[in-house]
C-alpha positions as CSV (number, residue, x, y, z in Angstrom):
1,X,-0.2,0.0,0.2
2,X,1.3,3.5,-0.7
3,X,0.1,7.4,-2.0
4,X,0.0,6.9,-5.6
5,X,-1.4,10.4,-5.8
6,X,2.0,12.7,-5.6
7,X,-0.3,15.5,-4.7
8,X,-1.6,13.6,-2.1
9,X,2.0,12.3,-0.8
10,X,3.1,15.6,-0.5
11,X,0.1,17.1,1.5
12,X,0.1,14.4,3.8
13,X,3.8,14.7,4.6
14,X,3.4,18.5,5.1
15,X,0.6,17.7,7.3
16,X,2.7,15.2,9.7
17,X,5.4,17.5,9.6
18,X,3.4,20.9,10.9
19,X,1.3,18.9,13.3
20,X,4.5,17.0,14.9
21,X,6.3,20.2,15.2
22,X,3.1,21.9,16.5
23,X,3.1,19.4,19.0
24,X,6.2,17.6,19.6
25,X,6.5,14.3,21.8
26,X,3.0,14.3,21.6
27,X,2.2,12.3,18.6
28,X,2.4,8.4,19.2
29,X,1.0,7.5,15.7
30,X,0.1,8.7,12.7
31,X,-1.4,6.4,9.9
32,X,-3.3,7.1,7.1
33,X,-6.5,3.9,5.2
34,X,-8.4,3.6,3.0
35,X,-8.9,5.0,-0.6
36,X,-5.5,7.3,-0.3
37,X,-3.4,4.0,-0.2
38,X,-5.1,1.6,-2.0
39,X,-4.8,3.8,-5.5
40,X,-8.6,4.3,-5.5
41,X,-8.1,8.1,-4.5
42,X,-9.8,10.7,-6.9
43,X,-9.4,14.4,-6.6
44,X,-12.6,15.8,-6.3
45,X,-14.3,12.9,-5.5
46,X,-12.2,11.1,-2.8
47,X,-11.8,12.0,0.8
48,X,-8.8,10.7,3.3
49,X,-9.3,9.0,6.6
50,X,-6.7,9.1,9.3
51,X,-6.5,7.8,12.7
52,X,-3.9,10.1,15.1
53,X,-2.9,8.4,18.2
54,X,-1.7,10.5,21.1
55,X,-0.6,10.4,24.6
56,X,-2.5,13.2,26.4
57,X,-6.6,12.5,26.1
58,X,-6.7,16.3,27.1
59,X,-5.4,17.0,24.0
60,X,-7.7,15.3,21.6
61,X,-10.4,17.9,20.7
62,X,-6.9,20.7,20.3
63,X,-5.4,18.5,17.7
64,X,-8.6,17.4,16.1
65,X,-9.7,21.2,15.7
66,X,-5.4,22.0,14.2
67,X,-6.1,19.3,12.2
68,X,-8.9,20.4,10.5
69,X,-8.0,24.2,10.1
70,X,-4.8,22.6,8.8
71,X,-6.7,20.5,5.7
72,X,-8.6,23.6,4.7
73,X,-4.8,25.8,4.7
74,X,-2.9,23.0,2.8
75,X,-6.1,21.9,0.2
76,X,-5.4,25.0,-0.4
77,X,-2.5,25.1,-1.7
78,X,-2.8,21.7,-2.8
79,X,-6.1,22.0,-5.3
80,X,-6.7,18.3,-3.7
81,X,-10.7,19.5,-3.4
82,X,-10.8,17.7,0.1
83,X,-12.9,20.5,1.6
84,X,-15.6,19.3,-1.2
85,X,-15.1,15.8,-0.2
86,X,-15.1,15.7,3.8
87,X,-18.0,15.6,5.0
88,X,-17.0,18.0,7.9
89,X,-16.8,20.6,5.4
90,X,-19.2,19.9,2.9
91,X,-21.6,23.1,2.4
92,X,-25.0,23.2,0.0
93,X,-27.3,25.7,-0.7
94,X,-29.9,23.7,1.6
95,X,-29.6,24.2,5.2
96,X,-31.3,20.6,5.5
97,X,-29.4,19.0,3.6
98,X,-26.0,20.8,5.6
99,X,-27.8,19.7,8.9
100,X,-27.9,16.0,7.1
101,X,-24.3,16.1,6.4
102,X,-23.1,17.2,9.6
103,X,-25.6,14.4,11.4
104,X,-23.5,12.3,9.6
105,X,-20.2,13.3,10.2
106,X,-21.2,13.2,14.1
107,X,-21.9,9.7,13.0
108,X,-18.6,9.0,11.7
109,X,-19.4,9.2,7.8
110,X,-16.7,11.2,6.0
111,X,-14.6,12.0,9.3
112,X,-11.1,13.1,8.1
113,X,-9.3,12.4,11.8
114,X,-9.7,10.2,14.4
115,X,-7.5,11.5,17.3
116,X,-7.8,9.3,20.0
117,X,-5.3,9.1,23.3
118,X,-3.2,5.5,23.5
119,X,-4.6,5.0,27.0
120,X,-8.3,4.7,25.4
121,X,-7.6,2.7,23.0
122,X,-7.8,-0.9,23.2
123,X,-6.7,-2.9,20.2
124,X,-7.0,-6.7,21.3
125,X,-10.1,-5.8,23.1
126,X,-12.1,-3.7,20.0
127,X,-12.9,-1.2,22.7
128,X,-12.2,3.0,23.4
129,X,-12.3,3.8,26.6
130,X,-12.8,7.1,29.0
131,X,-15.2,8.4,26.2
132,X,-18.3,7.7,27.1
133,X,-20.1,9.2,23.4
134,X,-17.5,7.0,21.6
135,X,-18.0,4.3,24.2
136,X,-21.0,3.5,23.8
137,X,-21.3,3.8,20.2
138,X,-18.5,1.0,19.5
139,X,-20.3,-1.5,21.9
140,X,-23.6,-1.2,20.4
141,X,-23.8,-0.5,16.7
142,X,-20.5,0.5,15.7
143,X,-17.8,-2.4,14.7
144,X,-14.3,-1.2,16.0
145,X,-12.9,-4.2,14.8
146,X,-14.4,-3.6,11.2
147,X,-12.7,0.2,11.4
148,X,-9.5,-1.5,12.9
149,X,-9.3,-4.2,10.0
150,X,-9.5,-1.3,7.6
151,X,-6.2,-0.1,9.1
152,X,-4.6,-3.1,9.1
153,X,-5.3,-3.8,5.6
154,X,-4.8,-0.7,3.9
155,X,-3.4,1.6,6.6
156,X,0.4,3.1,5.7
157,X,2.4,4.7,8.5
158,X,3.3,8.5,8.5
159,X,4.7,8.8,11.8
160,X,5.2,6.8,14.6
161,X,4.5,3.5,16.3
162,X,3.1,0.8,13.8
163,X,-0.1,-0.3,15.1
164,X,-0.9,-2.1,12.2
165,X,1.1,-5.1,14.1
166,X,-1.1,-4.7,17.4
167,X,-4.5,-5.3,15.8
168,X,-5.8,-8.8,16.3
169,X,-6.0,-11.3,12.9
170,X,-9.2,-12.7,14.6
171,X,-12.2,-10.8,15.4
172,X,-15.8,-11.5,18.3
173,X,-18.4,-12.4,16.4
174,X,-20.4,-9.2,17.7
175,X,-18.1,-7.2,16.0
176,X,-18.7,-8.6,12.6
177,X,-22.7,-8.6,13.2
178,X,-22.3,-4.9,14.2
179,X,-20.5,-4.3,11.4
180,X,-23.4,-4.8,9.2
181,X,-25.0,-1.3,10.4
182,X,-23.0,0.4,8.4
183,X,-24.3,-0.2,5.3
184,X,-27.9,-0.3,6.5
185,X,-27.3,3.2,8.3
186,X,-25.7,4.5,4.6
187,X,-29.0,3.0,2.8
188,X,-31.3,4.7,5.5
189,X,-29.5,8.2,4.9
190,X,-29.9,8.1,1.0
191,X,-33.6,7.9,1.7
192,X,-33.6,10.8,4.1
193,X,-31.2,12.6,1.4
194,X,-33.6,11.8,-1.3
195,X,-36.1,14.5,-0.9
196,X,-33.3,17.2,-0.8
197,X,-30.9,15.9,-3.1
198,X,-31.3,13.0,-5.6
199,X,-27.7,13.3,-7.0
200,X,-26.2,12.8,-3.2
201,X,-28.6,10.3,-2.6
202,X,-27.8,8.4,-5.5
203,X,-24.1,8.5,-4.4
204,X,-25.2,7.1,-0.8
205,X,-26.6,4.2,-2.2
206,X,-24.2,3.8,-4.8
207,X,-21.3,3.2,-1.8
208,X,-24.0,1.1,0.2
209,X,-23.3,-1.6,-1.9
210,X,-19.4,-1.2,-1.6
211,X,-19.6,-0.9,2.2
212,X,-21.8,-4.2,2.2
213,X,-19.0,-6.2,0.6
214,X,-16.5,-4.8,3.2
215,X,-18.7,-6.3,6.1
216,X,-19.0,-9.7,4.6
217,X,-15.6,-9.8,3.5
218,X,-14.8,-8.9,7.3
219,X,-17.5,-11.0,8.8
220,X,-15.6,-14.0,6.6
221,X,-12.5,-13.1,7.8
222,X,-11.1,-12.2,4.4
223,X,-8.9,-9.4,3.3
224,X,-9.9,-5.8,2.9
225,X,-8.5,-4.4,-0.1
226,X,-9.9,-2.4,-3.5
227,X,-13.6,-1.7,-4.2
228,X,-12.8,-3.8,-7.3
229,X,-11.3,-6.1,-6.1
230,X,-13.6,-6.9,-2.9
231,X,-16.6,-6.7,-5.9
232,X,-14.7,-9.7,-7.7
233,X,-14.0,-11.9,-4.5
234,X,-17.5,-11.4,-3.4
235,X,-19.3,-12.6,-6.7
236,X,-16.7,-15.4,-6.5
237,X,-17.4,-16.2,-2.7
238,X,-21.4,-16.2,-3.7
239,X,-22.9,-17.6,-6.8
240,X,-25.4,-16.0,-8.9
241,X,-28.1,-17.6,-8.1
242,X,-27.8,-16.1,-4.1
243,X,-26.5,-12.8,-4.9
244,X,-27.4,-9.9,-8.0
245,X,-23.7,-9.7,-9.2
246,X,-24.8,-7.6,-12.3
247,X,-26.1,-5.4,-10.0
248,X,-23.0,-5.5,-7.9
249,X,-20.9,-5.0,-11.3
250,X,-23.3,-2.3,-12.5
251,X,-22.7,-0.3,-9.3
252,X,-19.1,-0.2,-9.8
253,X,-19.9,1.1,-13.4
254,X,-21.7,4.1,-11.5
255,X,-19.5,4.6,-9.1
256,X,-17.1,5.5,-11.8
257,X,-19.9,7.3,-14.1
258,X,-22.1,8.8,-11.6
259,X,-20.7,12.3,-12.0
260,X,-21.4,12.2,-15.8
261,X,-25.2,10.6,-15.9
262,X,-28.3,12.6,-16.5
263,X,-30.1,10.7,-13.5
264,X,-33.8,11.3,-12.5
265,X,-36.1,11.1,-9.5
266,X,-37.8,7.8,-10.9
267,X,-34.5,6.3,-11.7
268,X,-32.4,7.3,-8.4
269,X,-35.6,5.9,-6.5
270,X,-35.3,2.7,-8.1
271,X,-32.2,2.0,-7.6
272,X,-31.8,2.5,-3.9
273,X,-35.3,-0.2,-3.7
274,X,-32.6,-2.4,-5.6
275,X,-29.3,-1.8,-3.3
276,X,-31.5,-1.9,-0.1
277,X,-32.3,-5.4,-1.5
278,X,-29.1,-6.3,-2.6
279,X,-27.3,-5.1,0.7
280,X,-30.3,-7.2,2.9
281,X,-29.8,-10.3,1.0
282,X,-26.2,-10.6,0.5
283,X,-26.6,-9.8,4.3
284,X,-28.7,-12.8,4.5
285,X,-26.9,-15.4,2.5
286,X,-23.3,-14.4,4.3
287,X,-25.3,-15.1,8.0
288,X,-26.5,-19.1,6.4
289,X,-23.1,-19.3,5.3
290,X,-21.9,-18.6,9.2
291,X,-24.2,-20.7,10.7
292,X,-23.1,-23.4,8.2
293,X,-19.8,-23.2,9.9
């Protein structure tokens, strides 16, 4: 795994250098993961995903705010359009839609930085301690196990300790079950967004199909990689009688072309319904397979 976009690579190097200069001896580890490291990052379409582990819990908010401000400064310098793609900064002409995106950010969709103190993060126990809101979320509907496996499989260490080696290969069953909430929640948000922006709703629905593949590979203890490879893996694991592989492959095509597609509400709503059927159907056949083991 590596940063293949040269401008993004310079952006990340300068960000880490500025952060460590601002907070010397405070940063334990800075990890970049997701599309930025798998070769799928696209300027103006993709965001970034980083986890920053620090020493002092009291500095979490300060460092998160500093990184958010630094992102805007460096984004203007390198013209990566991250302020358009990261939910934290996304703005539209519709206040209701802005509120929805802000809510998504609170639910950890599109948040570019996750700052956590090292004594809060229990990698082996898949827990985050000493933060009631996050702890409740990770103990109920958020799979920290999936989050950590993405880091283990796609992360690159930009500074400090290599936490990838500390993340267990085996994951508790409960973490696998909780992972299914990701795509279901994204689909729910697509229906919420639809009355305000059917284009954004379509993007959410397209992404939900891929998140479901992510969830299923995680549940089956398969490695996470690029979207295309994960789709090929899902199509090889399940037969056409079990899943609608054509819908999945078409969704991959939509991912590439959706910005140039002439969409209408009828098509988008129909696609959202079909995506919902696909996601729940994929989860159902996965559960059957897991129960047979």
